[in-house]
C-alpha positions in Angstrom: 193.5 149.9 223.6 191.2 150.4 226.6 188.7 152.5 224.5 188.3 149.6 222.1 187.2 147.2 224.8 183.6 146.9 226.2 183.1 148.1 229.7 183.1 144.5 231.2 186.4 143.5 229.6 189.6 144.7 231.3 192.8 145.6 229.4 195.2 142.6 229.4 198.2 142.8 231.6 201.8 142.5 230.5 202.0 138.8 231.3 198.8 138.1 229.3 200.2 140.1 226.3 203.5 138.2 226.3 201.7 134.9 226.6 199.4 135.8 223.7 202.3 136.8 221.5 204.1 133.6 222.3 201.0 131.5 221.4 200.5 133.5 218.2 204.1 132.9 217.2 203.8 129.2 217.7 200.5 129.1 215.9 202.1 130.9 212.9 205.0 128.4 213.0 202.6 125.5 212.7 200.7 127.3 209.9 203.9 127.8 208.0 204.8 124.1 208.4 201.3 123.1 207.3 201.3 125.0 204.1 205.0 124.8 203.1 206.8 121.7 204.4 206.6 118.4 202.6 206.2 116.5 206.0 204.2 119.0 208.0 204.1 118.9 211.8 200.5 117.7 211.5 201.1 115.1 208.8 201.3 112.0 211.1 198.1 113.0 213.1 195.3 112.9 210.5 193.7 110.5 208.1 193.3 113.3 205.6 196.9 114.2 205.5 198.2 110.6 205.0 195.5 108.7 203.1 193.8 111.3 200.9 194.9 113.6 198.0 197.6 116.1 198.8 197.7 119.5 200.3 195.1 122.0 199.1 193.0 119.3 197.3 189.6 120.8 198.4 190.6 124.3 197.4 191.8 123.0 194.1 188.3 121.7 193.5 187.1 125.3 193.4 190.1 126.4 191.4 189.3 123.7 188.9 185.7 124.8 188.7 186.6 128.4 188.1 189.1 127.4 185.4 186.3 125.3 183.8 184.0 128.3 183.8 186.6 130.5 182.2 186.9 127.9 179.4 183.1 127.6 179.0 183.0 124.1 180.7 180.7 122.8 183.3 182.2 123.6 186.8 180.9 120.3 188.1 182.8 118.3 185.5 185.8 116.3 186.7 187.9 116.8 183.5 191.7 117.1 183.5 192.5 120.7 182.7 196.3 120.5 182.6 196.8 123.1 185.2 195.2 122.0 188.5 197.5 119.4 190.0 194.7 117.3 191.7 191.3 118.1 193.2 188.2 116.8 194.9 184.9 117.2 192.9 183.3 120.6 193.1 180.0 120.5 195.0 179.2 124.1 196.0 176.8 126.7 194.6 177.8 127.9 191.1 178.3 131.4 192.4 181.4 130.1 194.3 183.0 129.0 191.1 182.0 132.3 189.4 183.4 134.4 192.3 186.7 132.4 192.4 187.4 132.8 188.6 189.8 135.7 189.2 192.1 133.5 191.3 192.7 131.2 188.3 194.8 134.0 186.8 197.4 132.9 189.4 199.0 129.5 189.7 197.1 126.9 191.8 199.8 127.0 194.5 199.8 130.8 194.8 196.0 130.9 194.9 196.0 128.3 197.7 198.4 130.4 199.7 196.2 133.4 199.2 193.2 131.4 200.5 195.2 130.4 203.6 196.1 134.0 204.2 192.4 135.0 203.9 191.4 132.3 206.4 194.1 133.5 208.8 192.7 137.0 208.5 189.2 135.7 209.3 190.6 133.7 212.2 192.2 136.9 213.6 188.9 138.7 213.4 187.2 135.9 215.2 189.8 136.0 218.0 189.4 139.8 218.4 185.6 139.4 218.5 185.8 136.7 221.1 188.3 138.7 223.2 185.8 141.6 223.3 182.7 139.4 223.9 183.9 137.0 226.6 184.1 138.9 229.9 186.1 136.5 232.2 189.8 136.8 231.7 190.7 133.2 232.4 187.9 131.8 230.2 188.8 134.2 227.4 192.5 133.3 227.4 191.7 129.6 227.6 189.4 129.9 224.5 191.9 131.9 222.5 194.7 129.4 223.4 192.6 126.4 222.4 191.6 128.0 219.1 195.2 129.0 218.3 196.3 125.3 218.7 193.2 123.8 217.2 194.3 120.6 215.4 191.2 120.5 213.1 191.8 124.1 212.1 195.3 123.3 210.9 193.9 120.4 209.0 191.3 122.8 207.5 194.2 125.0 206.3 196.1 122.0 204.9 193.0 120.8 202.9 192.1 124.4 201.8 188.6 123.8 203.1 185.6 126.1 203.6 183.8 124.9 206.7 185.6 127.1 209.2 185.1 130.2 207.0 181.3 129.5 206.5 180.7 128.9 210.3 182.8 131.8 211.3 181.1 134.2 208.9 177.8 133.0 210.2 178.7 133.5 213.9 180.3 136.9 213.2 177.2 137.8 211.3 175.3 137.5 214.6 177.9 139.4 216.7 179.2 142.2 214.5 177.5 145.4 213.0 178.0 144.2 209.4 176.3 141.0 210.3 173.8 140.9 207.5 176.5 140.9 204.8 178.6 138.4 206.7 175.7 136.0 207.1 174.9 136.2 203.4 178.5 135.4 202.6 178.4 132.3 204.8 175.2 131.0 203.2 176.7 131.5 199.7 179.9 129.8 200.6 178.2 126.9 202.3 174.4 126.9 202.5 174.5 124.7 205.6 174.4 127.9 207.7 170.8 128.4 206.6 169.9 125.7 209.2 170.2 128.6 211.7 167.2 130.4 210.2 164.8 129.5 213.0 167.2 131.2 215.5 167.2 134.3 213.3 163.4 134.3 213.3 163.3 134.5 217.1 164.3 138.2 217.0 163.0 140.8 214.6 166.3 142.6 214.1 167.7 139.4 212.6 164.8 138.8 210.2 166.6 140.8 207.5 169.7 138.5 207.9 167.7 135.5 207.0 165.6 137.2 204.3 168.7 138.6 202.5 170.6 135.3 202.7 167.7 133.4 201.2 167.2 136.0 198.5 170.9 136.1 197.6 171.1 132.3 197.3 168.0 132.2 195.1 169.0 135.1 192.9 172.6 133.9 192.2 171.7 130.2 191.9 168.3 129.8 190.1 169.1 131.9 187.0 172.3 129.8 186.5 170.5 126.5 186.7 167.8 127.7 184.4 170.5 128.4 181.8 172.2 125.1 182.6 169.4 122.7 183.6 171.6 119.6 183.1 173.8 120.7 186.0 170.9 120.9 188.5 170.6 117.1 189.1 174.4 116.9 189.6 174.3 119.5 192.3 171.3 117.9 194.0 172.9 114.4 193.9 176.3 115.4 195.4 174.7 117.5 198.1 171.5 115.8 199.1 172.0 112.2 198.2 174.5 111.5 200.9 175.8 107.9 200.9 178.9 106.0 202.0 181.8 107.8 203.6 181.6 105.7 206.7 185.2 104.9 207.1 187.9 105.8 209.6 188.0 109.3 208.3 184.5 109.9 209.4 184.1 111.6 212.8 180.3 112.0 213.0 177.5 110.5 215.1 176.3 108.6 212.1 179.7 106.8 211.9 179.3 105.9 215.6 175.8 104.6 215.0 177.1 102.5 212.1 179.7 100.9 214.4 177.0 100.1 217.0 174.7 98.6 214.4 177.5 96.4 213.1 178.5 95.2 216.6 174.9 94.5 217.6 174.5 92.4 214.4 171.6 94.4 213.2 171.0 93.9 209.5 169.8 97.0 207.6 169.3 97.3 203.9 170.8 100.5 202.4 167.2 101.9 202.1 166.4 101.2 205.7 169.7 102.7 206.8 169.1 105.9 204.8 165.6 106.0 206.3 167.0 105.6 209.9 169.6 108.3 209.4 167.2 110.6 207.6 164.6 110.2 210.4 167.1 111.0 213.1 168.3 114.1 211.3 164.7 115.4 210.6 163.6 114.8 214.2 166.6 116.4 215.8 166.6 119.5 213.6 162.8 119.8 213.9 162.8 119.5 217.7 165.7 121.9 218.0 163.9 124.5 215.8 160.8 124.3 217.9 162.8 124.7 221.1 164.7 127.7 219.6 161.4 129.4 218.5 159.6 128.8 221.8 162.3 129.3 224.3 162.0 132.1 226.8 165.7 132.6 226.3 165.7 134.7 223.2 169.3 134.1 222.4 170.0 134.1 218.7 173.6 133.0 219.2 172.8 130.0 221.3 169.9 129.1 219.1 172.0 129.3 215.9 174.8 127.3 217.6 172.3 124.6 218.7 170.9 124.2 215.2 174.3 124.1 213.5 175.5 121.6 216.1 172.4 119.5 215.4 173.4 119.6 211.7 177.0 118.4 212.4 175.6 115.6 214.7 173.2 114.2 212.2 174.9 114.7 208.9 176.4 111.5 207.4 179.6 113.0 206.0 181.3 114.6 209.0 185.1 114.8 208.6 187.8 115.8 211.1 188.2 119.3 209.5 184.5 120.0 210.3 185.5 120.1 213.9 187.2 123.5 213.2 183.7 124.9 212.7 182.3 123.0 215.7 185.0 124.6 217.8 183.9 128.0 216.7 180.4 127.2 217.8 181.6 126.2 221.2 183.7 129.3 221.6 180.8 131.5 220.6 178.6 129.9 223.2 180.8 131.4 225.8 179.9 134.9 224.7 176.6 134.5 226.6 176.9 136.6 229.8 174.2 134.8 231.9 175.7 131.3 231.6 176.3 129.3 234.8 179.5 127.7 235.9 178.6 124.1 234.8 177.8 125.4 231.4 181.2 127.1 231.1 183.1 124.0 232.3 181.2 121.8 229.9 182.0 124.1 226.9 185.7 124.5 227.9 186.1 120.7 228.3 184.5 120.1 224.9 186.8 122.7 223.3 189.8 121.0 224.7 188.8 117.6 223.3 187.9 119.2 219.9 191.2 121.1 219.7 193.4 118.1 220.5 194.6 115.5 217.9 192.9 112.2 218.0 194.6 108.8 218.6 194.6 108.2 214.9 198.4 108.8 214.6 199.0 106.3 217.4 197.0 103.5 215.8 198.1 104.2 212.2 201.6 102.8 212.7 202.4 102.1 209.0 201.2 105.4 207.6 201.0 103.8 204.2 199.8 106.5 201.8 198.7 104.0 199.2 196.0 102.6 201.6 192.6 104.4 201.6 191.4 103.0 205.0 194.2 101.9 207.3 191.9 100.6 210.0 191.4 97.0 208.7 193.7 95.4 211.2 193.1 97.8 214.1 191.4 96.6 217.3 187.7 97.4 217.4 188.0 99.7 220.4 190.3 101.9 218.4 187.5 102.9 216.0 185.3 103.8 219.0 188.0 105.9 220.7 188.8 107.9 217.6 185.2 108.7 216.7 184.1 109.4 220.3 186.9 111.9 220.7 185.0 114.2 218.4 181.4 113.0 218.7 181.3 113.3 222.5 182.4 116.9 222.7 180.0 117.9 219.9 177.2 116.2 221.7 178.1 118.0 224.9 178.1 121.3 223.2 174.7 120.5 221.6 173.1 119.4 224.9 174.6 122.4 226.8 172.9 124.7 224.3 169.6 122.8 224.7 169.8 123.0 228.5 170.5 126.7 228.3 167.6 127.4 225.9 165.1 125.3 228.0 166.3 126.5 231.4 163.7 129.3 231.7 160.9 127.4 230.2 158.9 127.6 226.9 156.4 130.0 225.5 153.1 129.3 223.7 153.2 129.7 219.9 151.3 133.0 220.2 153.6 134.4 222.9 156.6 133.2 220.8 155.4 135.2 217.8 154.8 138.3 219.9 158.2 138.0 221.5 160.0 137.6 218.1 158.3 140.7 216.8 159.2 142.7 220.0 162.8 141.7 220.3 164.3 144.4 218.1 166.9 145.9 220.4 168.1 142.9 222.5 171.8 142.0 222.5 172.7 139.2 220.2 173.9 136.8 222.8 
């Protein structure tokens, strides 16, 4: 095993190996409960397990889209196909429905189990990569443990979601030799990872990652929409006209902002609200991009993490399962070797909060599955406690990455361009 580890990572001792095996065994037990039992261990803990469609509903949206394509029907149609038990509307690139067509030869339940196994395989690859990339034994073991017991990740498996896969593929694309292909896969699965492009532009050896991802997205998407122009407005509407969703199931900064606006009796029309949220999003992502491009710290990993964290902070529809991707970003930040102790403590503290269940299960006493939003009779502070438990650590991760990038100062635009062109052989982190 020693020969597979980098020079600065020691071989784990017997105690560490036993502890890891125990943690993995418990993790697999929770996974089995999540995908097989009617009342899973995680069921009482989450809004999406109690008050939304059943297990695998997000995955079944893609299954339904693939089934529609096989039948010559619009993948974005919400028709009843007689096979898919229930599903959320399909909103991804058409290539996702095309690529997932073969799974429709299996039953929906079998296909869902296959997707969970694929996610677990990707999760294992992430853990191995982090083990090799994080030098300190205590930090490394803490990160692995928190990821193995990551509550939003179990929710991600339950829902059959794709955020964890997209973010993990993006991060592994910056850390592993086959990175170009992995980053392309992440962009095709969820184009949100393209927000990391300014970070890739900061080092020449990652330019091909970004170029290939953009080229792939265009080549597999535009020809389809040229053939089916009526589906293009549907895709744009569900992905770029983001409205509503500000209920107790929302765990984003925009939800926190909505609570504050309501409690301060500020009256905003829907148009002004959309303008406020859009302005915050544009300014944060633009400022982060400029910092990433001009930072003297030419760290693609930290830059990409900062941009993706900026996305999750400013997007209106942020659900609890998204925290599985945010947790990956936090873990990847610890692969930087020149970080200081306060940075490490901030990241570990944030990961602990992100990995832990919220107080939702405590306040949702009735657990009435027929109710869409159970928070109507809750005390106001409960809404703040629940959303802050995820917004606060996400914000700490974002601010930590910003402090890291700005710690050594900024370069002029000309110097930044020269630096980007010259950084061809620097380590990713």
